[in-house]
Backbone as numpy.savetxt, mean C-alpha at the origin, in Angstrom:
# Nx Ny Nz CAx CAy CAz Cx Cy Cz
8.60 -1.69 -14.54 9.70 -1.24 -13.76 10.16 0.08 -14.83
9.85 -0.67 -16.31 10.63 0.16 -17.40 9.35 1.54 -17.27
8.31 1.37 -17.18 6.86 2.52 -17.01 7.18 2.96 -15.83
7.51 2.72 -14.68 8.02 3.54 -13.77 9.26 4.14 -13.68
10.06 3.94 -14.22 11.34 4.82 -14.93 10.99 5.91 -15.74
10.38 5.68 -16.65 9.75 6.13 -18.28 9.09 7.75 -17.42
8.29 7.17 -16.40 7.17 8.23 -15.64 7.93 8.86 -14.48
9.46 8.71 -14.37 9.98 9.61 -13.45 9.60 8.93 -11.56
8.72 7.86 -11.77 8.32 7.66 -10.15 9.26 7.55 -9.27
9.27 8.07 -8.26 10.50 8.04 -7.00 9.83 7.03 -5.89
8.72 6.97 -5.54 7.90 5.93 -4.64 6.67 5.28 -5.23
6.64 3.85 -5.15 5.64 3.19 -5.76 5.31 2.08 -4.66
3.90 1.71 -5.07 3.10 0.51 -4.37 2.57 -0.41 -5.16
2.89 -1.66 -5.24 1.83 -2.62 -5.95 1.30 -3.62 -4.72
0.02 -3.85 -5.03 -0.75 -5.02 -4.49 -0.74 -6.37 -5.13
-0.77 -7.26 -4.75 -1.11 -8.75 -5.01 -0.42 -9.31 -5.99
1.15 -9.39 -5.83 1.73 -9.69 -6.44 1.68 -11.24 -6.88
1.07 -11.97 -5.72 0.45 -13.25 -5.78 1.60 -14.27 -6.00
2.65 -14.10 -4.98 3.69 -14.85 -5.45 4.55 -14.93 -4.15
5.21 -15.90 -3.78 5.92 -16.39 -2.63 7.22 -15.55 -2.83
7.96 -14.78 -1.98 8.93 -14.03 -2.49 10.32 -14.48 -1.75
10.52 -15.79 -2.47 12.00 -16.64 -2.08 13.10 -15.86 -2.20
14.35 -16.08 -1.28 15.28 -15.00 -1.68 16.09 -14.94 -2.86
15.74 -16.23 -3.77 16.06 -16.25 -5.24 15.19 -14.97 -6.01
13.79 -15.08 -5.52 12.86 -14.43 -6.66 12.98 -12.80 -6.29
13.29 -12.36 -4.75 14.01 -11.33 -4.29 15.43 -10.82 -5.09
16.15 -11.52 -5.11 17.44 -10.99 -5.94 17.09 -10.94 -7.32
16.11 -11.34 -7.95 15.59 -11.23 -9.14 14.96 -9.83 -9.43
14.18 -9.55 -8.40 13.35 -8.09 -8.15 14.74 -7.08 -8.09
15.85 -7.16 -7.52 16.82 -6.30 -7.17 17.55 -6.30 -8.53
17.76 -7.19 -9.27 18.53 -7.21 -10.44 17.70 -6.33 -11.49
16.37 -6.66 -11.65 15.24 -5.77 -12.54 15.39 -4.36 -12.14
15.33 -4.36 -10.81 15.60 -2.87 -10.48 16.55 -1.74 -10.55
18.11 -2.51 -10.54 18.89 -1.97 -10.27 19.47 -1.79 -11.95
19.08 -2.55 -12.92 19.06 -2.30 -14.16 18.47 -1.01 -14.64
17.51 -0.49 -13.90 16.55 0.50 -14.49 16.66 2.04 -13.54
17.47 2.05 -12.37 17.45 3.24 -11.41 18.97 2.88 -10.87
19.55 4.14 -10.71 20.87 4.07 -10.07 20.85 3.79 -8.64
19.64 3.94 -7.80 19.37 3.78 -6.86 17.97 3.20 -6.26
17.83 2.18 -5.79 16.54 1.81 -5.35 16.40 0.85 -4.21
15.56 0.52 -3.72 14.99 -0.07 -2.06 13.84 -0.36 -2.16
13.39 -1.83 -1.79 12.46 -2.23 -1.64 11.98 -3.18 -0.78
10.62 -3.17 0.03 10.20 -4.14 0.89 8.96 -5.16 0.22
8.43 -6.04 0.83 7.55 -6.84 0.45 6.95 -7.29 1.84
5.61 -7.79 1.35 5.05 -8.31 2.50 4.39 -9.28 1.90
4.04 -10.95 2.62 3.42 -12.08 2.44 2.98 -12.76 3.47
1.95 -13.56 3.66 1.46 -14.36 4.67 2.57 -15.32 5.04
2.35 -15.65 6.36 3.59 -16.54 6.87 2.96 -18.34 6.63
2.10 -18.25 5.77 1.43 -19.56 5.90 2.06 -20.02 4.40
2.69 -21.53 4.67 3.46 -22.40 3.63 2.38 -23.18 2.68
2.57 -22.32 1.26 1.70 -23.33 0.29 2.53 -24.16 -0.33
1.88 -25.38 -1.01 2.87 -25.94 -2.12 3.43 -25.54 -3.14
3.21 -24.30 -3.60 3.82 -23.86 -5.14 4.00 -22.51 -4.70
4.51 -21.79 -5.78 5.20 -20.32 -5.36 3.94 -19.19 -5.53
2.76 -19.82 -6.05 1.65 -19.01 -6.34 0.78 -18.75 -4.84
1.07 -17.54 -4.12 0.37 -17.01 -2.96 -0.34 -16.14 -3.11
-1.79 -16.06 -3.08 -2.55 -15.01 -3.62 -2.28 -13.75 -2.20
-2.43 -12.42 -3.10 -2.23 -11.37 -2.04 -0.72 -10.98 -1.77
-0.20 -10.23 -0.93 1.02 -9.53 -0.74 0.83 -8.04 -1.31
1.99 -7.55 -0.71 2.53 -6.13 -1.10 3.98 -5.90 -1.46
3.75 -4.85 -2.20 5.51 -4.51 -2.67 5.61 -2.91 -2.71
6.15 -2.55 -1.84 6.76 -1.11 -1.73 8.23 -0.74 -2.20
8.48 0.34 -2.80 9.79 0.80 -3.38 9.74 1.98 -3.19
11.07 2.90 -3.08 11.46 4.00 -3.32 12.77 3.87 -4.22
13.02 4.72 -5.22 14.09 5.05 -6.28 15.07 6.56 -5.84
15.88 6.56 -6.75 16.52 7.89 -6.62 17.30 8.09 -5.28
17.35 9.61 -5.17 18.07 10.14 -4.38 17.38 9.53 -2.97
16.28 9.36 -2.67 15.39 9.58 -1.90 15.68 8.22 -0.94
16.20 7.19 -1.80 16.86 5.78 -0.70 18.11 6.33 0.34
18.46 7.42 -0.09 19.13 7.75 1.12 18.80 8.12 2.36
17.48 8.51 2.43 16.71 8.77 3.37 15.99 7.70 4.29
16.31 6.51 3.60 15.35 5.52 3.88 16.26 5.02 5.49
15.38 4.84 6.61 15.91 4.39 7.77 15.29 3.23 8.41
14.09 2.97 7.67 13.46 1.74 8.62 12.36 0.73 7.48
11.94 -0.32 7.79 10.97 -0.80 6.83 10.47 -1.67 7.58
9.17 -2.53 6.90 8.57 -3.52 7.63 7.35 -3.71 7.01
6.72 -4.93 7.73 5.26 -5.09 7.28 4.28 -5.49 8.37
3.38 -5.84 8.49 2.10 -5.95 9.54 2.61 -6.99 10.38
2.63 -6.71 11.67 3.42 -7.44 13.02 2.52 -8.84 12.66
1.73 -9.07 12.38 1.08 -10.53 12.68 1.66 -11.34 11.63
2.07 -10.95 10.39 2.51 -11.60 9.76 1.56 -12.34 8.63
0.69 -11.49 8.34 -0.30 -12.00 7.50 -0.33 -11.36 6.15
0.53 -10.61 5.69 0.83 -9.92 4.37 -0.22 -8.93 3.80
-0.75 -7.93 5.02 -1.74 -7.25 4.58 -0.74 -5.75 4.00
0.29 -5.24 4.54 1.07 -4.04 4.36 2.43 -4.44 4.47
2.97 -3.44 3.22 4.49 -3.11 4.06 4.70 -1.84 3.65
5.99 -1.45 4.37 6.15 0.33 4.43 7.73 0.44 4.52
7.95 1.39 4.04 9.14 2.43 4.08 9.23 3.26 4.84
10.10 3.66 5.85 10.32 4.86 6.51 11.26 5.89 5.98
11.14 7.05 5.58 12.17 8.00 5.19 12.41 9.06 6.07
13.79 9.49 6.45 13.69 10.25 7.76 14.77 11.71 6.98
14.47 12.77 7.68 15.51 14.01 7.29 15.58 14.17 8.85
16.44 15.27 9.39 16.67 15.83 10.97 15.52 16.46 10.94
14.61 16.76 10.45 13.33 17.53 10.84 11.69 16.64 10.81
11.93 15.63 9.73 10.52 15.19 9.53 11.00 13.41 9.05
9.74 12.80 9.52 9.78 11.21 9.09 8.49 10.88 8.40
8.33 10.33 7.27 7.75 9.96 6.36 7.43 8.70 6.20
5.98 8.02 6.32 5.68 6.55 6.09 5.20 6.11 4.98
5.74 5.32 3.84 5.21 5.08 2.44 4.46 3.86 2.91
3.15 3.41 2.82 2.60 2.33 2.86 1.86 1.80 1.87
2.28 0.64 1.70 1.02 0.14 0.62 0.42 -1.34 1.44
-1.11 -0.76 1.18 -1.80 -2.26 2.02 -2.92 -2.84 0.97
-3.12 -4.20 1.47 -4.27 -4.68 0.68 -5.32 -5.27 1.39
-6.58 -4.43 1.35 -7.53 -5.28 2.09 -8.46 -6.13 1.18
-8.05 -7.33 1.58 -9.01 -8.38 0.66 -10.55 -8.24 0.53
-10.93 -8.67 -0.60 -12.68 -9.32 -1.00 -12.78 -10.29 -0.34
-13.77 -10.16 0.50 -14.31 -11.40 1.49 -14.78 -12.46 0.42
-14.00 -13.27 0.10 -13.90 -14.73 -1.37 -13.76 -16.02 -0.29
-14.01 -16.90 -0.85 -14.14 -18.34 0.06 -13.04 -19.19 -1.00
-12.56 -20.04 -0.32 -11.64 -20.95 -1.20 -10.45 -21.16 -0.10
-9.90 -22.38 -0.35 -8.86 -22.80 0.91 -7.38 -21.99 0.33
-7.29 -21.47 -0.93 -5.82 -20.82 -1.00 -6.08 -19.23 -1.45
-7.53 -18.60 -1.27 -7.71 -17.21 -1.44 -7.16 -16.29 -0.50
-6.73 -15.24 -0.88 -6.34 -14.32 -0.06 -6.62 -13.69 1.24
-7.94 -14.06 1.71 -8.84 -13.93 2.86 -8.67 -15.09 3.94
-8.43 -16.54 2.98 -8.32 -17.65 3.75 -7.12 -17.74 4.82
-5.86 -17.24 3.98 -4.37 -17.27 4.57 -4.78 -16.66 6.00
-4.88 -15.47 5.88 -5.17 -14.52 7.65 -6.11 -15.42 8.39
-7.33 -15.93 7.92 -8.15 -16.64 8.70 -7.30 -17.85 9.25
-6.67 -18.55 8.69 -5.93 -20.03 9.29 -5.00 -19.49 9.70
-4.19 -18.73 10.02 -2.91 -17.80 10.86 -3.65 -17.56 12.08
-4.79 -16.73 11.97 -5.69 -16.27 13.18 -6.22 -17.38 13.71
-6.37 -18.35 13.37 -7.12 -19.73 14.36 -5.61 -20.28 14.59
-4.77 -20.30 14.11 -3.59 -20.80 14.62 -3.23 -19.97 16.02
-3.29 -18.54 16.18 -3.34 -18.00 17.17 -3.98 -17.99 18.28
-5.33 -19.00 17.87 -6.06 -19.56 19.05 -7.53 -18.68 19.21
-7.61 -18.12 18.07 -8.90 -17.39 17.83 -9.87 -17.98 16.99
-10.87 -18.37 17.65 -11.74 -19.49 17.27 -12.75 -19.20 15.99
-12.92 -17.78 16.04 -14.18 -17.50 15.04 -13.50 -16.41 14.24
-12.13 -15.91 13.76 -11.60 -14.75 13.73 -12.34 -14.00 12.37
-12.17 -12.55 12.62 -12.99 -11.93 11.08 -11.79 -11.37 10.95
-11.07 -11.40 9.49 -9.55 -11.08 9.08 -10.22 -9.57 8.77
-11.27 -9.19 8.52 -11.42 -7.70 7.82 -11.30 -6.59 9.27
-12.07 -7.13 10.24 -12.19 -6.37 11.36 -10.88 -6.34 12.31
-10.32 -7.62 11.92 -8.86 -7.67 12.97 -7.90 -6.66 12.19
-7.95 -6.58 10.41 -7.19 -5.68 9.55 -7.47 -4.21 10.34
-8.87 -4.01 10.50 -9.07 -2.46 11.14 -8.26 -2.25 12.14
-8.42 -3.17 12.99 -7.83 -2.74 14.48 -6.52 -2.73 14.70
-5.39 -3.51 13.59 -4.10 -3.74 13.69 -3.82 -2.62 13.13
-4.67 -1.87 11.85 -3.98 -0.78 11.29 -3.91 0.34 12.02
-5.60 0.40 12.90 -5.52 1.64 13.92 -4.34 1.56 14.95
-4.01 0.58 15.35 -2.73 0.30 16.20 -1.69 0.95 15.70
-1.24 0.25 14.53 -0.08 0.87 13.60 0.09 2.33 13.68
-1.16 2.61 13.15 -1.35 4.33 12.49 -0.82 5.10 13.85
-1.72 4.83 15.13 -1.64 5.17 16.38 -0.19 5.43 16.76
0.66 4.52 16.31 2.31 4.34 17.10 2.61 5.30 16.13
2.64 5.66 14.75 3.54 6.60 14.12 2.79 7.77 14.37
1.72 7.87 14.40 1.34 9.28 14.60 1.63 10.00 15.84
1.61 9.26 16.72 2.58 9.52 18.48 3.97 9.79 18.03
4.80 9.20 16.93 6.16 9.50 16.85 6.29 10.71 15.83
5.11 11.30 15.44 5.15 12.53 14.53 5.61 12.26 13.16
5.21 10.84 12.76 5.51 10.60 11.67 4.31 11.09 10.49
4.57 11.50 9.23 3.92 11.95 8.26 3.36 10.73 7.38
2.54 10.53 6.71 2.01 8.92 6.49 1.40 9.41 4.63
2.07 8.57 3.56 1.20 8.03 2.38 1.12 6.60 2.70
-0.59 6.72 2.32 -1.02 5.24 2.44 -1.53 4.81 1.02
-0.87 3.95 0.22 -1.33 3.74 -1.13 -2.28 2.35 -0.58
-3.38 2.07 -1.54 -4.14 0.94 -0.99 -5.16 0.34 -2.18
-5.33 -1.18 -2.24 -6.48 -1.51 -2.76 -7.29 -2.10 -1.76
-8.36 -1.04 -1.71 -9.52 -1.23 -0.46 -10.51 -2.08 -0.74
-10.99 -2.26 -1.95 -11.92 -3.30 -2.33 -13.29 -2.98 -1.50
-13.40 -1.90 -1.37 -14.43 -1.11 -0.75 -14.55 0.49 -0.87
-15.36 1.09 -0.79 -15.39 2.57 -0.29 -15.53 2.82 1.03
-14.48 3.40 1.51 -14.04 3.97 2.73 -15.05 4.88 3.07
-15.59 4.52 4.49 -16.55 5.55 4.83 -17.87 5.31 4.88
-18.49 4.06 3.85 -19.75 3.80 3.82 -20.28 3.18 4.78
-19.86 2.60 5.71 -20.08 1.93 7.02 -19.80 2.37 8.38
-20.47 2.62 9.53 -19.81 2.96 10.63 -18.50 1.75 11.18
-17.42 2.37 11.72 -16.43 1.42 11.78 -15.43 0.42 10.73
-15.62 1.07 9.67 -15.05 0.48 8.58 -13.80 1.06 8.18
-13.08 0.75 7.21 -11.58 1.22 7.19 -11.63 3.03 7.19
-12.55 3.63 6.30 -12.67 5.34 6.17 -13.09 5.74 7.69
-13.55 5.00 8.66 -13.52 5.67 10.26 -12.04 5.34 10.54
-11.38 4.26 10.52 -9.54 4.29 10.98 -9.07 5.43 10.51
-9.13 5.53 9.21 -8.39 6.68 8.32 -8.63 8.06 9.00
-9.82 8.27 9.04 -10.45 9.49 9.40 -9.57 9.82 10.85
-9.84 8.81 11.57 -9.39 8.75 12.94 -8.05 9.54 13.29
-7.28 8.83 11.98 -5.64 9.46 12.31 -5.63 10.87 11.35
-6.33 11.15 11.10 -6.25 12.48 10.07 -5.86 12.48 8.87
-5.77 11.07 8.29 -5.79 10.96 6.61 -6.64 11.36 5.79
-6.36 11.92 4.52 -7.06 12.37 3.58 -6.99 11.74 2.11
-8.27 11.62 1.74 -8.16 11.13 0.50 -7.61 12.31 -0.79
-6.58 11.66 -1.06 -6.02 13.00 -1.83 -6.78 13.10 -3.20
-7.33 12.22 -4.04 -7.88 12.29 -4.93 -9.12 13.10 -5.23
-9.82 12.60 -3.73 -11.01 12.99 -3.72 -11.36 14.40 -2.98
-10.19 14.81 -2.36 -9.72 16.18 -2.03 -9.55 17.28 -3.43
-8.86 16.85 -4.23 -8.82 17.50 -5.43 -9.91 17.43 -6.57
-10.50 16.48 -6.45 -11.50 16.15 -7.87 -12.80 16.07 -7.32
-13.15 15.90 -5.94 -14.59 15.64 -5.37 -14.84 14.33 -5.82
-16.35 13.96 -4.85 -17.27 12.89 -5.11 -17.71 12.50 -6.43
-18.17 13.58 -7.31 -18.86 13.04 -8.44 -18.25 12.55 -9.47
-18.95 11.82 -10.25 -18.10 11.11 -11.72 -16.74 10.64 -11.33
-16.53 9.97 -10.11 -15.69 9.16 -9.88 -14.81 8.10 -10.77
-13.90 7.92 -11.15 -13.63 6.68 -12.43 -13.43 5.60 -11.71
-14.22 4.39 -12.39 -13.85 3.22 -11.67 -12.24 2.73 -11.90
-12.03 2.38 -10.79 -10.65 1.62 -10.76 -10.45 0.28 -11.17
-11.38 -0.41 -11.08 -11.17 -1.98 -11.44 -11.86 -2.46 -12.45
-11.26 -3.01 -13.31 -11.79 -3.06 -14.54 -13.27 -3.65 -14.97
-13.40 -4.57 -14.09 -14.68 -5.32 -13.61 -15.93 -4.64 -12.73
-15.38 -3.72 -12.49 -16.16 -2.88 -11.47 -17.04 -1.96 -11.56
-17.78 -1.00 -10.81 -18.46 0.03 -11.12 -18.06 1.10 -10.29
-17.24 1.20 -9.38 -16.86 2.34 -8.71 -15.26 2.37 -8.20
-14.93 3.15 -7.83 -13.39 3.49 -6.95 -12.95 2.39 -6.08
-12.37 1.75 -5.94 -11.75 1.16 -4.82 -10.00 1.30 -4.40
-9.64 1.93 -5.17 -8.10 1.78 -5.15 -8.18 3.63 -4.50
-6.88 3.83 -3.61 -6.79 5.36 -3.02 -5.58 5.70 -2.63
-5.10 6.76 -2.49 -3.71 7.33 -1.94 -4.35 8.29 -0.74
-4.20 8.09 0.33 -4.33 9.03 1.61 -3.39 9.61 2.09
-3.10 10.69 2.55 -1.99 11.34 3.21 -2.52 12.27 4.63
-1.56 12.17 5.37 -1.50 13.62 6.36 -1.89 14.75 5.65
-2.09 15.74 6.56 -2.38 17.22 6.23 -1.02 17.73 5.43
0.17 17.47 6.12 0.98 18.00 5.73 1.47 17.51 4.11
1.26 16.34 4.08 1.20 15.57 2.48 0.21 16.09 1.82
-0.64 16.48 2.10 -2.23 17.04 1.21 -1.61 18.69 0.91
-0.91 19.31 2.00 -1.04 20.63 1.49 0.31 20.47 0.49
1.11 19.48 0.22 2.09 19.79 -0.77 2.16 18.85 -1.64
0.99 18.20 -2.21 0.38 17.45 -3.47 -0.19 18.22 -4.00
0.76 18.78 -5.43 0.56 19.65 -6.42 -0.56 18.90 -7.68
-0.68 17.45 -7.70 -1.52 17.17 -8.72 -1.90 15.50 -8.06
-3.36 15.07 -8.68 -3.69 13.41 -8.12 -4.38 13.26 -9.40
-4.11 11.87 -9.80 -4.94 11.42 -11.14 -4.57 10.00 -11.33
-5.22 9.48 -12.11 -5.30 8.02 -12.58 -5.01 7.75 -14.11
-4.53 6.59 -14.22 -4.23 6.11 -15.88 -5.18 5.07 -16.40
-5.45 4.97 -17.81 -6.01 4.33 -18.30 -5.86 3.04 -17.89
-6.80 2.09 -18.11 -6.41 0.69 -17.74 -5.53 0.08 -18.81
-4.70 -0.63 -18.37 -3.69 -1.02 -18.98 -2.40 -0.46 -19.80
-2.40 0.90 -19.14 -1.28 1.75 -19.90 -0.18 1.53 -18.97
0.86 0.76 -19.18 1.86 0.44 -18.68 2.11 -0.70 -17.99
1.20 -1.25 -17.73 1.12 -2.85 -16.94 -0.05 -3.28 -17.42
0.05 -4.03 -18.72 -1.09 -4.58 -19.25 -1.81 -5.68 -18.73
-1.09 -6.51 -17.36 -1.43 -7.67 -16.85 -2.29 -7.19 -15.72
-2.29 -5.78 -15.38 -3.12 -5.46 -14.44 -4.88 -5.14 -14.87
-5.52 -5.42 -13.87 -7.30 -5.07 -13.94 -7.46 -4.04 -13.31
-6.47 -3.01 -12.74 -6.53 -1.82 -12.00 -6.06 -1.06 -12.70
-6.41 0.60 -12.54 -5.88 1.93 -13.15 -4.65 1.78 -12.17
-3.92 2.40 -12.67 -2.98 3.13 -11.93 -3.02 4.84 -11.19
-2.90 4.56 -9.85 -3.12 5.93 -9.15 -1.61 6.45 -8.80
-1.53 8.21 -9.15 -0.35 8.58 -8.62 -0.98 10.00 -8.35
0.38 10.65 -7.57 0.23 11.87 -7.00 1.79 12.51 -7.35
1.26 13.67 -7.44 2.67 14.78 -7.69 2.82 15.59 -6.38
4.07 15.09 -5.66 3.86 15.86 -4.65 5.37 16.38 -4.39
5.61 17.40 -3.67 6.92 17.84 -3.28 7.29 17.50 -1.87
8.21 16.48 -2.04 9.01 15.72 -1.14 9.65 16.61 -0.07
10.81 17.43 -0.90 11.63 18.42 -0.19 10.70 19.34 0.54
9.78 19.78 0.33 8.88 20.88 1.12 8.66 20.08 2.32
8.36 18.90 2.17 7.96 17.75 3.85 9.20 17.98 4.35
10.18 17.51 3.74 11.47 17.03 4.67 12.33 18.47 4.92
12.07 19.60 4.09 12.91 20.81 4.81 12.27 21.70 5.32
11.05 21.55 5.75 10.21 22.89 6.21 11.26 23.52 7.30
């Protein structure tokens, strides 16, 4: 949060806090943010699965700071309770903007992995052999459709653990279907994209936006590894966007 304040970040998203967000921990988060920002608001997501310790792989954290907190009129997380995304809705008289943080887990194995949690919960729903990744694409498709039908603009921040658009009907297909644009690739192209995961060799983190968001995005970039948040093995991605132009057209 010190880094976010020093860099005048207004909207932020984090993936994999890897903790169960208890009421006590939520109060701790609120205190940390309020010590650094005059106004702040955040929401989180985690799976509904109960684990024996506070350690819970996955989850997301989405926050707004400053004057834009007065525009918040909604928040939530994915409706299945699988911890895959969280969002905040901002609204003016003319426009609605949804800020989403999404985590698409890597297909790993183990009783406590982030992919196993939705698998177990989907089994509880009665699905005999669920594919959590395909169900993520389906559920995100439905949610984006609802928001777009409601004339919402969208900023989607995510750790995708894949390159969208490399396979039929993958995450890239879902995003393109709803008119979402890769804001970094739009400005810098495909060639020589920086690796965003320290032990990887490709970009797996993204910020997508609707056409109006794209029009009013001035810059898009990424930070060096360990710059401001040394515990992360991912780069930070950012966009410099004129929110006032979106809300008061």
